[in-house]
PASEBA-1860 file (N, C-alpha, C; in nm, 3 decimals):
! residues 300
1> MSHPLRVW> -1.157/-0.629/-0.974/-1.099/-0.564/-0.862/-0.969/-0.462/-0.936 ~ -0.982/-0.334/-0.901/-0.850/-0.261/-0.962/-0.694/-0.318/-0.937 ~ -0.686/-0.362/-0.809/-0.567/-0.392/-0.745/-0.530/-0.528/-0.808 ~ -0.376/-0.549/-0.879/-0.356/-0.688/-0.917/-0.349/-0.769/-0.800 ~ -0.356/-0.914/-0.853/-0.318/-1.032/-0.759/-0.177/-1.055/-0.745 ~ -0.127/-1.046/-0.609/0.010/-1.089/-0.589/0.027/-1.230/-0.498 ~ 0.121/-1.298/-0.493/0.154/-1.442/-0.442/0.274/-1.392/-0.354 ~ 0.258/-1.423/-0.227/0.373/-1.423/-0.123/0.399/-1.540/-0.102
9> TPDDADYP> 0.487/-1.622/-0.071/0.530/-1.752/0.000/0.640/-1.684/0.096 ~ 0.631/-1.799/0.215/0.729/-1.750/0.299/0.886/-1.681/0.283 ~ 0.911/-1.777/0.158/1.060/-1.722/0.126/1.079/-1.563/0.071 ~ 0.970/-1.469/0.066/0.964/-1.323/-0.003/0.959/-1.250/0.091 ~ 1.037/-1.157/0.088/1.075/-1.054/0.172/0.951/-0.975/0.209 ~ 0.837/-0.981/0.132/0.696/-0.897/0.176/0.605/-0.972/0.268 ~ 0.664/-1.122/0.266/0.599/-1.210/0.372/0.574/-1.133/0.484 ~ 0.432/-1.154/0.543/0.459/-1.082/0.699/0.526/-1.141/0.792
17> YRLQSCPD> 0.600/-1.087/0.885/0.697/-1.187/0.941/0.670/-1.233/1.050 ~ 0.562/-1.188/1.111/0.480/-1.203/1.255/0.443/-1.371/1.212 ~ 0.384/-1.406/1.076/0.329/-1.506/1.059/0.467/-1.631/1.047 ~ 0.575/-1.554/1.022/0.676/-1.683/1.009/0.721/-1.769/1.091 ~ 0.678/-1.689/1.243/0.703/-1.800/1.347/0.550/-1.878/1.368 ~ 0.473/-1.896/1.313/0.349/-1.977/1.319/0.364/-2.120/1.240 ~ 0.388/-2.227/1.303/0.388/-2.350/1.252/0.327/-2.405/1.110 ~ 0.205/-2.338/1.143/0.101/-2.355/1.007/0.069/-2.247/0.939
25> KPNPLYVR> 0.162/-2.141/0.908/0.150/-2.047/0.830/0.116/-2.068/0.694 ~ 0.025/-1.968/0.632/-0.033/-2.026/0.505/0.082/-2.010/0.399 ~ 0.079/-2.084/0.309/0.179/-2.071/0.182/0.125/-2.144/0.085 ~ 0.058/-2.048/-0.024/0.099/-1.922/-0.041/-0.001/-1.825/0.023 ~ 0.025/-1.683/0.039/-0.055/-1.585/0.075/-0.092/-1.496/-0.045 ~ -0.221/-1.516/-0.083/-0.280/-1.412/-0.190/-0.306/-1.283/-0.118 ~ -0.267/-1.163/-0.201/-0.267/-1.045/-0.136/-0.327/-0.962/-0.260 ~ -0.433/-0.843/-0.229/-0.450/-0.728/-0.319/-0.451/-0.607/-0.212
33> GNVPPAGG> -0.379/-0.509/-0.302/-0.413/-0.390/-0.229/-0.267/-0.318/-0.203 ~ -0.244/-0.217/-0.102/-0.141/-0.160/-0.064/-0.111/-0.164/0.073 ~ -0.058/-0.350/0.107/-0.057/-0.372/0.228/0.075/-0.303/0.299 ~ 0.075/-0.226/0.410/0.164/-0.156/0.485/0.300/-0.248/0.498 ~ 0.404/-0.165/0.527/0.539/-0.269/0.569/0.510/-0.359/0.709 ~ 0.626/-0.428/0.703/0.631/-0.518/0.817/0.624/-0.464/0.953 ~ 0.666/-0.351/0.953/0.678/-0.280/1.085/0.540/-0.222/1.153 ~ 0.575/-0.150/1.241/0.425/-0.069/1.310/0.378/-0.162/1.432
41> HVVAIVGT> 0.245/-0.103/1.468/0.174/-0.184/1.562/0.044/-0.248/1.486 ~ 0.059/-0.361/1.518/-0.031/-0.451/1.447/-0.169/-0.495/1.537 ~ -0.282/-0.451/1.548/-0.387/-0.486/1.632/-0.503/-0.538/1.587 ~ -0.544/-0.682/1.565/-0.628/-0.741/1.542/-0.776/-0.718/1.621 ~ -0.875/-0.675/1.595/-0.997/-0.648/1.678/-1.099/-0.751/1.621 ~ -1.173/-0.851/1.678/-1.233/-0.952/1.626/-1.385/-0.974/1.737 ~ -1.482/-1.020/1.678/-1.600/-1.019/1.777/-1.716/-1.075/1.727 ~ -1.812/-1.085/1.782/-1.941/-1.180/1.744/-1.970/-1.110/1.616
49> RKPTERGK> -2.039/-1.177/1.556/-2.155/-1.098/1.435/-2.240/-1.061/1.447 ~ -2.306/-1.060/1.549/-2.446/-1.015/1.596/-2.394/-0.916/1.746 ~ -2.340/-0.825/1.717/-2.328/-0.730/1.859/-2.426/-0.615/1.879 ~ -2.379/-0.596/2.038/-2.494/-0.460/2.051/-2.433/-0.339/1.977 ~ -2.495/-0.239/2.033/-2.444/-0.097/1.991/-2.370/-0.043/2.089 ~ -2.362/-0.101/2.185/-2.237/-0.087/2.296/-2.117/-0.158/2.218 ~ -2.098/-0.232/2.177/-2.014/-0.323/2.116/-1.946/-0.245/2.008 ~ -2.059/-0.188/1.903/-2.007/-0.117/1.795/-1.919/0.006/1.828
57> ELTETFVR> -2.001/0.084/1.950/-1.954/0.225/2.002/-1.775/0.151/2.065 ~ -1.783/0.072/2.126/-1.639/0.021/2.188/-1.545/0.038/2.066 ~ -1.572/-0.022/1.933/-1.474/-0.097/1.857/-1.441/0.083/1.821 ~ -1.506/0.140/1.808/-1.508/0.247/1.708/-1.398/0.344/1.804 ~ -1.449/0.381/1.898/-1.365/0.420/2.026/-1.221/0.389/2.043 ~ -1.227/0.300/2.042/-1.101/0.192/2.082/-1.005/0.223/1.945 ~ -1.039/0.217/1.834/-0.948/0.258/1.737/-0.922/0.384/1.721 ~ -1.009/0.457/1.752/-0.959/0.610/1.742/-0.891/0.658/1.850
65> ELHERLDD> -0.902/0.604/1.993/-0.825/0.609/2.071/-0.631/0.530/2.056 ~ -0.628/0.407/2.006/-0.534/0.363/1.933/-0.490/0.483/1.855 ~ -0.547/0.526/1.702/-0.519/0.622/1.637/-0.441/0.717/1.668 ~ -0.483/0.812/1.789/-0.438/0.936/1.879/-0.329/0.905/1.906 ~ -0.309/0.810/1.958/-0.193/0.773/2.033/-0.087/0.688/1.987 ~ -0.090/0.610/1.849/0.031/0.543/1.836/0.045/0.549/1.663 ~ 0.167/0.603/1.633/0.217/0.573/1.522/0.222/0.424/1.458 ~ 0.206/0.446/1.327/0.207/0.329/1.248/0.119/0.205/1.280
73> LIIVSGGA> -0.013/0.247/1.315/-0.109/0.154/1.352/-0.176/0.095/1.224 ~ -0.182/-0.051/1.261/-0.227/-0.121/1.145/-0.358/-0.199/1.239 ~ -0.496/-0.201/1.169/-0.580/-0.281/1.237/-0.629/-0.399/1.135 ~ -0.610/-0.497/1.179/-0.634/-0.643/1.126/-0.783/-0.713/1.166 ~ -0.861/-0.764/1.041/-0.995/-0.830/1.112/-1.036/-0.934/0.993 ~ -1.161/-0.969/1.007/-1.186/-1.071/0.892/-1.308/-1.021/0.803 ~ -1.333/-0.886/0.807/-1.422/-0.856/0.705/-1.575/-0.914/0.756 ~ -1.587/-0.989/0.824/-1.733/-1.031/0.846/-1.833/-0.927/0.906
81> YGIDIAAH> -1.933/-0.981/0.911/-2.054/-0.900/1.000/-1.995/-0.857/1.134 ~ -2.067/-0.755/1.169/-2.083/-0.744/1.338/-1.934/-0.648/1.376 ~ -1.839/-0.697/1.475/-1.729/-0.664/1.496/-1.613/-0.642/1.416 ~ -1.612/-0.735/1.337/-1.506/-0.716/1.231/-1.536/-0.613/1.164 ~ -1.632/-0.586/1.091/-1.682/-0.492/0.968/-1.678/-0.333/1.083 ~ -1.731/-0.338/1.167/-1.695/-0.227/1.265/-1.555/-0.161/1.265 ~ -1.460/-0.276/1.294/-1.321/-0.244/1.304/-1.280/-0.165/1.192 ~ -1.285/-0.242/1.061/-1.262/-0.179/0.929/-1.300/-0.064/0.901
89> RAALKYGV> -1.420/-0.056/0.966/-1.516/0.093/0.933/-1.441/0.189/1.026 ~ -1.444/0.178/1.101/-1.340/0.249/1.204/-1.211/0.319/1.172 ~ -1.139/0.194/1.112/-1.014/0.207/1.032/-1.020/0.335/0.970 ~ -1.093/0.270/0.870/-1.090/0.368/0.725/-1.178/0.540/0.788 ~ -1.255/0.530/0.876/-1.295/0.654/0.909/-1.195/0.735/0.943 ~ -1.078/0.695/1.044/-0.981/0.771/1.092/-0.839/0.740/1.015 ~ -0.851/0.720/0.879/-0.733/0.703/0.807/-0.654/0.612/0.864 ~ -0.666/0.501/0.907/-0.573/0.405/0.937/-0.587/0.265/0.855
97> PTIMVLAH> -0.420/0.207/0.836/-0.480/0.080/0.733/-0.522/-0.010/0.789 ~ -0.587/-0.085/0.714/-0.661/-0.198/0.767/-0.642/-0.314/0.681 ~ -0.644/-0.425/0.722/-0.635/-0.564/0.659/-0.693/-0.639/0.659 ~ -0.801/-0.680/0.544/-0.942/-0.829/0.598/-0.858/-0.926/0.546 ~ -0.869/-1.050/0.651/-0.842/-1.153/0.597/-0.937/-1.265/0.575 ~ -0.950/-1.280/0.431/-1.085/-1.333/0.413/-1.092/-1.496/0.368 ~ -1.172/-1.562/0.384/-1.203/-1.698/0.387/-1.244/-1.774/0.279 ~ -1.209/-1.696/0.155/-1.217/-1.742/-0.004/-1.121/-1.663/-0.086
105> GLDRIYPS> -1.151/-1.713/-0.230/-1.051/-1.650/-0.313/-1.083/-1.509/-0.337 ~ -0.973/-1.444/-0.377/-0.988/-1.273/-0.391/-1.027/-1.247/-0.517 ~ -1.119/-1.321/-0.586/-1.177/-1.271/-0.696/-1.340/-1.234/-0.676 ~ -1.382/-1.248/-0.531/-1.497/-1.194/-0.456/-1.467/-1.130/-0.325 ~ -1.611/-1.066/-0.276/-1.601/-1.007/-0.126/-1.697/-1.092/-0.072 ~ -1.688/-1.146/0.011/-1.795/-1.236/0.087/-1.796/-1.149/0.230 ~ -1.917/-1.133/0.292/-2.060/-1.067/0.243/-2.011/-0.956/0.140 ~ -2.109/-0.982/0.004/-2.099/-0.819/-0.090/-2.072/-0.740/-0.019
113> QHRPEAEA> -2.195/-0.708/0.054/-2.249/-0.573/0.114/-2.077/-0.499/0.175 ~ -1.987/-0.607/0.203/-1.872/-0.517/0.240/-1.777/-0.498/0.131 ~ -1.811/-0.487/-0.005/-1.713/-0.465/-0.109/-1.674/-0.322/-0.073 ~ -1.754/-0.222/-0.027/-1.674/-0.082/-0.055/-1.585/-0.078/0.047 ~ -1.596/-0.134/0.151/-1.464/-0.123/0.258/-1.344/-0.197/0.227 ~ -1.390/-0.326/0.165/-1.249/-0.398/0.106/-1.185/-0.300/-0.001 ~ -1.271/-0.242/-0.106/-1.199/-0.163/-0.201/-1.114/-0.058/-0.119 ~ -1.205/0.021/-0.069/-1.138/0.113/0.033/-1.004/0.083/0.094
121> SMENGGVV> -1.022/-0.052/0.160/-0.885/-0.086/0.237/-0.794/-0.109/0.155 ~ -0.794/-0.157/0.000/-0.678/-0.170/-0.064/-0.624/-0.041/-0.083 ~ -0.660/0.070/-0.082/-0.602/0.182/-0.113/-0.498/0.244/0.003 ~ -0.545/0.181/0.134/-0.459/0.183/0.224/-0.456/0.086/0.329 ~ -0.408/-0.038/0.300/-0.441/-0.132/0.368/-0.426/-0.263/0.244 ~ -0.536/-0.369/0.269/-0.533/-0.454/0.169/-0.643/-0.566/0.209 ~ -0.645/-0.691/0.121/-0.727/-0.814/0.140/-0.641/-0.891/0.138 ~ -0.637/-0.996/0.202/-0.547/-1.103/0.207/-0.619/-1.234/0.211
129> SEYEVGTE> -0.580/-1.365/0.134/-0.627/-1.482/0.192/-0.537/-1.575/0.147 ~ -0.548/-1.710/0.216/-0.473/-1.829/0.153/-0.535/-1.892/0.058 ~ -0.624/-1.888/-0.007/-0.724/-1.954/-0.080/-0.714/-1.908/-0.221 ~ -0.711/-2.015/-0.315/-0.654/-1.931/-0.435/-0.808/-1.898/-0.513 ~ -0.765/-1.806/-0.604/-0.922/-1.778/-0.714/-0.988/-1.852/-0.745 ~ -1.103/-1.853/-0.700/-1.241/-1.921/-0.716/-1.296/-2.051/-0.614 ~ -1.188/-2.017/-0.513/-1.234/-2.097/-0.399/-1.370/-2.033/-0.316 ~ -1.496/-2.094/-0.281/-1.613/-2.034/-0.238/-1.585/-2.037/-0.119
137> PFAANFLQ> -1.658/-1.965/-0.004/-1.654/-1.916/0.118/-1.709/-2.037/0.167 ~ -1.668/-2.161/0.204/-1.720/-2.268/0.275/-1.728/-2.228/0.405 ~ -1.766/-2.272/0.523/-1.784/-2.258/0.649/-1.654/-2.285/0.730 ~ -1.623/-2.439/0.677/-1.474/-2.431/0.750/-1.368/-2.346/0.694 ~ -1.370/-2.259/0.601/-1.244/-2.190/0.589/-1.247/-2.064/0.704 ~ -1.370/-2.037/0.778/-1.347/-1.938/0.836/-1.268/-1.953/0.969 ~ -1.335/-2.043/1.007/-1.253/-2.109/1.124/-1.067/-2.122/1.085 ~ -1.041/-2.158/0.988/-0.916/-2.204/0.924/-0.844/-2.059/0.933
145> RNRIIAGM> -0.944/-1.950/0.894/-0.874/-1.798/0.842/-0.846/-1.732/0.942 ~ -0.909/-1.779/1.049/-0.893/-1.702/1.194/-0.741/-1.721/1.248 ~ -0.669/-1.837/1.208/-0.548/-1.829/1.275/-0.446/-1.738/1.179 ~ -0.487/-1.686/1.065/-0.417/-1.583/0.984/-0.416/-1.433/1.056 ~ -0.545/-1.431/1.092/-0.562/-1.280/1.201/-0.482/-1.311/1.312 ~ -0.472/-1.396/1.403/-0.403/-1.391/1.496/-0.258/-1.377/1.449 ~ -0.205/-1.445/1.377/-0.045/-1.475/1.336/-0.019/-1.328/1.298 ~ -0.109/-1.260/1.218/-0.040/-1.137/1.159/-0.039/-1.014/1.274
153> ADAVVIVE> -0.093/-1.034/1.387/-0.100/-0.941/1.486/0.006/-0.963/1.586 ~ 0.060/-0.811/1.666/0.121/-0.838/1.786/0.012/-0.816/1.898 ~ -0.091/-0.799/1.880/-0.186/-0.815/1.974/-0.323/-0.853/1.956 ~ -0.403/-0.925/2.001/-0.576/-0.979/1.952/-0.646/-0.908/2.061 ~ -0.769/-0.835/1.997/-0.881/-0.775/2.109/-1.026/-0.849/2.090 ~ -1.070/-0.910/2.180/-1.200/-0.934/2.125/-1.303/-0.832/2.197 ~ -1.382/-0.783/2.130/-1.464/-0.691/2.175/-1.580/-0.722/2.242 ~ -1.663/-0.824/2.163/-1.775/-0.871/2.213/-1.772/-1.040/2.172
161> SREKGGSL> -1.807/-1.135/2.246/-1.806/-1.264/2.199/-1.934/-1.365/2.287 ~ -1.978/-1.435/2.232/-2.084/-1.515/2.284/-2.007/-1.622/2.345 ~ -2.079/-1.741/2.406/-2.000/-1.881/2.468/-1.935/-1.928/2.360 ~ -1.984/-1.940/2.260/-1.939/-2.007/2.133/-1.908/-1.915/1.999 ~ -1.826/-1.919/1.913/-1.803/-1.840/1.818/-1.663/-1.831/1.767 ~ -1.636/-1.776/1.644/-1.532/-1.780/1.593/-1.404/-1.681/1.632 ~ -1.482/-1.589/1.723/-1.363/-1.499/1.784/-1.308/-1.585/1.867 ~ -1.377/-1.681/1.954/-1.283/-1.767/2.038/-1.197/-1.850/1.985
169> CTAQRAFE> -1.236/-1.853/1.878/-1.128/-1.965/1.816/-1.014/-1.890/1.766 ~ -1.026/-1.732/1.718/-0.889/-1.637/1.668/-0.838/-1.642/1.827 ~ -0.894/-1.607/1.945/-0.837/-1.601/2.097/-0.723/-1.735/2.090 ~ -0.798/-1.860/2.082/-0.726/-1.953/2.086/-0.606/-1.977/2.053 ~ -0.614/-1.918/1.914/-0.463/-1.919/1.799/-0.365/-1.830/1.871 ~ -0.446/-1.721/1.922/-0.354/-1.596/1.981/-0.289/-1.627/2.086 ~ -0.340/-1.761/2.154/-0.269/-1.804/2.297/-0.145/-1.898/2.244 ~ -0.191/-1.976/2.116/-0.122/-2.059/2.095/0.000/-2.005/2.009
177> YDRALFAF> -0.024/-1.902/1.991/0.111/-1.840/1.913/0.200/-1.717/1.994 ~ 0.154/-1.732/2.115/0.196/-1.601/2.219/0.193/-1.470/2.180 ~ 0.057/-1.466/2.113/0.040/-1.306/2.085/-0.049/-1.248/2.202 ~ -0.014/-1.117/2.234/-0.094/-1.078/2.365/-0.230/-1.071/2.322 ~ -0.338/-1.131/2.400/-0.474/-1.147/2.404/-0.539/-1.027/2.521 ~ -0.649/-0.947/2.461/-0.692/-0.889/2.552/-0.851/-0.908/2.537 ~ -0.929/-0.870/2.636/-1.082/-0.856/2.611/-1.174/-0.756/2.689 ~ -1.270/-0.706/2.623/-1.332/-0.597/2.682/-1.444/-0.675/2.787
185> PGRPNDLS> -1.464/-0.680/2.897/-1.551/-0.734/2.998/-1.698/-0.656/2.950 ~ -1.813/-0.761/3.018/-1.935/-0.732/2.987/-2.026/-0.751/3.141 ~ -2.106/-0.714/3.138/-2.214/-0.758/3.268/-2.248/-0.932/3.231 ~ -2.232/-0.962/3.359/-2.265/-1.142/3.347/-2.392/-1.197/3.267 ~ -2.457/-1.099/3.273/-2.607/-1.138/3.209/-2.620/-1.123/3.063 ~ -2.493/-1.083/3.020/-2.510/-1.034/2.864/-2.455/-1.123/2.799 ~ -2.560/-1.209/2.706/-2.492/-1.339/2.608/-2.372/-1.246/2.507 ~ -2.386/-1.135/2.490/-2.266/-1.101/2.393/-2.140/-1.052/2.503
193> ARGCNELI> -2.130/-1.067/2.613/-2.034/-1.068/2.689/-1.958/-1.198/2.723 ~ -2.030/-1.316/2.709/-2.003/-1.416/2.807/-1.861/-1.484/2.768 ~ -1.854/-1.482/2.650/-1.725/-1.529/2.587/-1.618/-1.468/2.643 ~ -1.611/-1.318/2.635/-1.512/-1.253/2.647/-1.459/-1.233/2.807 ~ -1.578/-1.261/2.928/-1.555/-1.266/3.025/-1.527/-1.411/3.097 ~ -1.559/-1.512/2.996/-1.477/-1.662/3.022/-1.344/-1.648/3.001 ~ -1.284/-1.589/2.877/-1.136/-1.582/2.849/-1.086/-1.481/2.959 ~ -1.145/-1.399/2.987/-1.090/-1.305/3.130/-1.057/-1.375/3.263
201> RKGYAQLI> -1.197/-1.441/3.310/-1.227/-1.537/3.417/-1.068/-1.642/3.407 ~ -1.098/-1.739/3.319/-0.972/-1.811/3.307/-0.819/-1.789/3.288 ~ -0.803/-1.670/3.270/-0.668/-1.609/3.271/-0.587/-1.589/3.141 ~ -0.705/-1.669/3.037/-0.641/-1.620/2.875/-0.614/-1.498/2.820 ~ -0.707/-1.443/2.886/-0.727/-1.266/2.811/-0.719/-1.167/2.940 ~ -0.638/-1.061/2.896/-0.612/-0.973/2.984/-0.740/-0.850/2.978 ~ -0.779/-0.818/3.081/-0.902/-0.728/3.086/-0.861/-0.581/3.054 ~ -0.937/-0.518/2.956/-0.915/-0.367/2.924/-1.037/-0.301/2.917
209> DGAEDLIR> -1.001/-0.168/2.906/-1.137/-0.122/2.928/-1.123/0.010/2.801 ~ -0.987/0.020/2.729/-0.957/0.133/2.638/-0.819/0.099/2.585 ~ -0.775/0.203/2.489/-0.648/0.202/2.441/-0.548/0.177/2.554 ~ -0.551/0.267/2.660/-0.429/0.291/2.718/-0.405/0.174/2.807 ~ -0.492/0.071/2.828/-0.450/-0.075/2.876/-0.375/-0.146/2.799 ~ -0.419/-0.142/2.658/-0.347/-0.228/2.574/-0.203/-0.168/2.572 ~ -0.206/-0.063/2.536/-0.062/0.032/2.501/0.048/0.034/2.625 ~ -0.024/0.010/2.744/0.095/-0.005/2.858/0.110/-0.140/2.872
217> TMGWKTKQ> 0.041/-0.230/2.830/0.070/-0.369/2.880/0.175/-0.391/2.739 ~ 0.150/-0.358/2.620/0.243/-0.402/2.503/0.381/-0.312/2.540 ~ 0.379/-0.225/2.633/0.530/-0.151/2.626/0.533/-0.066/2.507 ~ 0.429/-0.019/2.436/0.465/0.079/2.315/0.463/0.208/2.354 ~ 0.527/0.286/2.285/0.534/0.455/2.290/0.465/0.540/2.231 ~ 0.377/0.610/2.300/0.258/0.694/2.226/0.331/0.796/2.140 ~ 0.267/0.862/2.097/0.315/0.964/2.017/0.375/1.094/2.087 ~ 0.291/1.088/2.226/0.322/1.219/2.298/0.499/1.173/2.367
225> EKAGGIQT> 0.505/1.074/2.382/0.598/1.015/2.434/0.738/1.051/2.368 ~ 0.708/0.996/2.250/0.805/1.031/2.164/0.883/1.157/2.145 ~ 0.757/1.255/2.149/0.779/1.390/2.101/0.876/1.455/2.206 ~ 0.825/1.402/2.362/0.901/1.443/2.466/0.994/1.394/2.533 ~ 1.029/1.284/2.463/1.139/1.143/2.558/1.276/1.186/2.503 ~ 1.352/1.134/2.645/1.505/1.133/2.619/1.538/0.987/2.569 ~ 1.629/0.997/2.471/1.676/0.881/2.416/1.807/0.859/2.507 ~ 1.836/0.720/2.537/1.937/0.648/2.582/2.055/0.626/2.490
233> SLIGLMDD> 2.184/0.662/2.487/2.291/0.654/2.400/2.358/0.524/2.412 ~ 2.382/0.459/2.324/2.510/0.360/2.295/2.605/0.388/2.364 ~ 2.683/0.482/2.370/2.792/0.505/2.406/2.798/0.470/2.570 ~ 2.879/0.395/2.573/2.942/0.346/2.705/2.901/0.226/2.730 ~ 2.774/0.165/2.642/2.711/0.045/2.712/2.781/-0.084/2.629 ~ 2.861/-0.065/2.521/2.905/-0.164/2.405/3.006/-0.209/2.481 ~ 3.098/-0.150/2.551/3.257/-0.186/2.615/3.230/-0.350/2.677 ~ 3.152/-0.382/2.784/3.105/-0.477/2.836/3.030/-0.591/2.753
241> LTPAQQTL> 2.988/-0.606/2.639/2.912/-0.676/2.571/2.991/-0.749/2.482 ~ 2.926/-0.886/2.440/3.003/-0.979/2.358/2.988/-0.910/2.207 ~ 3.058/-0.949/2.106/3.014/-0.882/1.966/2.882/-0.943/1.931 ~ 2.840/-1.049/1.962/2.725/-1.053/1.913/2.578/-0.992/1.965 ~ 2.615/-0.931/2.094/2.533/-0.870/2.183/2.538/-0.730/2.133 ~ 2.655/-0.679/2.082/2.667/-0.515/2.045/2.572/-0.522/1.901 ~ 2.589/-0.642/1.808/2.519/-0.615/1.693/2.371/-0.638/1.712 ~ 2.314/-0.708/1.828/2.189/-0.706/1.832/2.150/-0.569/1.883
249> LTQLDAAE> 2.205/-0.527/1.988/2.168/-0.414/2.053/2.188/-0.287/1.954 ~ 2.264/-0.287/1.866/2.262/-0.200/1.765/2.149/-0.187/1.640 ~ 2.089/-0.349/1.609/1.978/-0.338/1.540/1.861/-0.285/1.615 ~ 1.861/-0.287/1.778/1.735/-0.260/1.845/1.705/-0.119/1.862 ~ 1.841/-0.056/1.846/1.851/0.086/1.861/1.821/0.145/1.779 ~ 1.813/0.106/1.627/1.786/0.155/1.514/1.638/0.129/1.499 ~ 1.536/0.062/1.579/1.397/0.027/1.570/1.357/0.035/1.667 ~ 1.306/0.158/1.682/1.237/0.214/1.818/1.126/0.154/1.891
257> EGLHINVL> 1.053/0.091/1.793/0.923/0.007/1.870/0.968/-0.141/1.823 ~ 1.125/-0.165/1.822/1.130/-0.311/1.876/1.157/-0.399/1.746 ~ 1.198/-0.504/1.724/1.206/-0.570/1.618/1.161/-0.730/1.670 ~ 1.100/-0.824/1.549/1.077/-0.975/1.620/1.189/-1.046/1.595 ~ 1.205/-1.144/1.655/1.327/-1.207/1.691/1.336/-1.303/1.566 ~ 1.251/-1.323/1.459/1.268/-1.346/1.315/1.358/-1.261/1.228 ~ 1.314/-1.131/1.274/1.387/-1.014/1.187/1.567/-0.980/1.220 ~ 1.553/-1.044/1.387/1.681/-1.019/1.420/1.801/-1.097/1.373
265> VQQSGMEY> 1.730/-1.244/1.344/1.828/-1.355/1.306/1.864/-1.332/1.158 ~ 1.737/-1.279/1.067/1.780/-1.261/0.927/1.858/-1.135/0.898 ~ 1.869/-1.033/1.005/1.921/-0.918/0.984/2.079/-0.962/1.027 ~ 2.111/-1.011/1.129/2.251/-1.046/1.206/2.341/-1.156/1.139 ~ 2.240/-1.246/1.075/2.318/-1.383/0.993/2.337/-1.466/1.099 ~ 2.286/-1.429/1.243/2.309/-1.555/1.344/2.221/-1.651/1.340 ~ 2.274/-1.771/1.418/2.169/-1.861/1.397/2.035/-1.840/1.527 ~ 1.916/-1.894/1.503/1.795/-1.827/1.582/1.874/-1.873/1.738
273> GEVSSELT> 1.932/-1.976/1.740/1.955/-2.061/1.930/2.045/-1.916/1.971 ~ 2.154/-1.850/1.859/2.226/-1.761/1.942/2.182/-1.650/1.991 ~ 2.058/-1.607/1.885/2.000/-1.491/1.905/1.919/-1.481/2.019 ~ 1.864/-1.605/2.023/1.788/-1.638/2.146/1.857/-1.596/2.284 ~ 1.974/-1.681/2.260/2.035/-1.692/2.407/2.130/-1.555/2.444 ~ 2.162/-1.498/2.321/2.208/-1.322/2.378/2.097/-1.235/2.393 ~ 1.994/-1.256/2.346/1.910/-1.184/2.395/1.816/-1.180/2.546 ~ 1.879/-1.306/2.583/1.833/-1.327/2.738/1.923/-1.284/2.812
281> MLELQGLV> 2.065/-1.264/2.783/2.163/-1.215/2.835/2.131/-1.078/2.854 ~ 2.108/-1.032/2.732/2.072/-0.888/2.705/1.965/-0.814/2.810 ~ 1.877/-0.939/2.825/1.750/-0.882/2.930/1.765/-0.884/3.065 ~ 1.840/-0.977/3.101/1.891/-1.020/3.211/1.940/-0.891/3.283 ~ 2.038/-0.830/3.179/2.147/-0.710/3.200/2.024/-0.558/3.182 ~ 1.927/-0.563/3.181/1.801/-0.467/3.167/1.825/-0.384/3.020 ~ 1.902/-0.414/2.947/1.927/-0.350/2.814/1.814/-0.376/2.737 ~ 1.736/-0.504/2.743/1.664/-0.534/2.645/1.512/-0.580/2.694
289> RSLPGGIY> 1.418/-0.559/2.639/1.274/-0.610/2.709/1.193/-0.690/2.590 ~ 1.155/-0.810/2.631/1.099/-0.898/2.534/0.949/-0.844/2.571 ~ 0.884/-0.850/2.467/0.751/-0.781/2.430/0.669/-0.917/2.384 ~ 0.525/-0.914/2.424/0.447/-1.039/2.340/0.464/-1.023/2.187 ~ 0.459/-1.186/2.164/0.442/-1.198/2.049/0.585/-1.209/1.949 ~ 0.711/-1.219/2.052/0.822/-1.236/1.991/0.870/-1.109/1.957 ~ 0.865/-0.987/2.015/0.911/-0.872/1.966/1.014/-0.823/2.080 ~ 1.123/-0.773/2.057/1.234/-0.722/2.166/1.255/-0.597/2.128
297> RFVR> 1.294/-0.512/2.224/1.288/-0.365/2.247/1.405/-0.330/2.316 ~ 1.480/-0.228/2.281/1.594/-0.163/2.341/1.535/-0.091/2.448 ~ 1.588/-0.088/2.614/1.536/-0.001/2.695/1.613/0.101/2.681 ~ 1.553/0.222/2.650/1.610/0.322/2.632/1.605/0.427/2.787
END
């Protein structure tokens, strides 16, 4: 592979900050490619390895709609057959950075048929794995890999899933990590929809039928809203705030799409508990909104 192998540990600045909050985060993380910066809107899209034509069409349409509405979109998936590779191919088609999370060493691509997509993703995204070079794609590795897909994302979307499968493992991890979880519904008698329907029925996943549902739930601003929006100034807001609250609000004001609490802790130099407490007070005052996945945003 033309891109050199890099090794990231949780102490490195390049280590994905969304993974930092996961108690079982990979250490180290092996990387090839041009992985985008930590910001942006990171959406994981996963599903069955045996999708219907409807599922593949849904995946491409969903990625296209997200691309049309959002800046700094990043698509994450597992590089597997089915919905995974459909998500990567759609991202590559529309020029969206995409990250493949693999279940083996980065000296190979499995399945080998997906090497062209993996090579293309390294130009605008990358491939990552917790497994050192030489590690075979053992079956157990794939379930373990799924936690990284969930941990790297702001939102996890299940397009199609049977009653059992790896995508449901990813959904479980998303729920455990407090990531926003979404699923496309299907007809009750469709085998490929039973997993999604069950996630929705039990209240684990929110039902969506397109990008607008996800964007609205996540509280993300679209390109169109940014172009015509009116920004709220900090002038006049600071007088009634504590110094710690002023620091946090200033940080959030500079990050239009919000910041993860771990980033706020790192940038402010305050303890995690203090940052959490002050964010709660700011939220009660209507100045800050908490979003799924530990993200906080200034209410403009």
